[in-house]
N, C-alpha and C positions, 0 to 999 in steps of 0.2 A: 376307221381302222383302230384296232386296239393297240394301245400303249405298250411300249415294251415292258414296262413294269409289271403288265397282267397277262403277259403271253406265259403259254404251258412251260416252255423250256425254263423261262425266268424263274417261273415259281419253282419248279424241280430243283433248279441250281439253289435257289433260297435255302428251300427245305434240306438240301443235303449240306449245307453249311451249318445249319441249326441241331441235326440229328447225327450223333458220333457213328461214324463207320459207313452211313448211308452213301457219302460220296463215291466210295468203292463200288455201289452196287449200279448197274447199267440202268438207265432209265426204261428199257423195254421190259426188264425183268419187274421193275415197281409197278408197272402198267399192268403185268399180267397177275402179280399178286393182288394188285387191288380189284382187277376183274374176279380172281376165284373169291375174294372176299366179298364181292356183291352177290356173287351166286350163291354162297353158302348163306348168306343174309336172305335171298328170297326162300331160299328153302327153310330155313327156320322160322321165316314167316308164315308158311305154309300152316304150321301150328298157332292155335289161339294162345294168348299170354298166359290163360290158366295151364294150358297143355306144357307151353315150354317151362313154366315153372316146376310142373310136375315132373317133367322128364328131368331137369335139373336136380331136383330132389331125390328121385330115385336112383340118379347116377351117386349122388352123395351116399345115399345110403348104403349103396351095393360098392363103393369105394373104389369103381372102376371094376369089379368083377361080379359077372352076372351071379354066380353060385352064390353071394352074399345075400340075394333077393330071393323073397318068397317066389314059389310058382305064379302066383297071382300078379306079383309086382313085376317079374319077368316079361309076362305075357302082356302087361300094361306098357311096359317099355318099349317091347318090340312093337307094340301097335303105334306108338306115338313115333317112333324111329320109322318107320316102314311111311307113316303118311308125310314125313320129311323128305320122301324119296331120296336115299343116299346114292343108290345106284345110278339115278339119273343125274345127280349133284355131280358125281364122279365124272360122269361120261362128258357132261358139259364143261368141267374144269379141264379135260384134257383136250377137247375140242378148243377151249378157249386159248391153251398155250401152245398147243401142237401144230404143225403144218399140215399133218396127217390127221384124217377124220378117221374115227372108229367106225366098224360096222354097226348098224343100227341096234343088230340083235345083241350087243355086246352092251350097250347103252341102255336099251327099253327091256330086255330079255327076251325069252323065246316067245313065239307068235302064241304059244298055248297060256303064256302067263297074263297076256296083256287082255 
């Protein structure tokens, strides 16, 4: 049996004491945020390290605005973002934090797109 100092509630309480403002956030929300962060990481890892670097470079070049990129760069960034499957990420994140499941067509797109 695990000792009291290694239990999850004890670790959460310890972290809450060390991080300002964290004590006011319910543990369930912290777990939900961590779950969404792991989902985002999984989707980011669908890109190779070189692709992740290039996507960040394009976002920096465009300063967050698509119109600041050339048509070729816009196309490249769109391809990289599509590879990370943001629609699926949004659906998985919603399913992770919501008691209500989204319809499959909202998560995966219409059957014509699959």
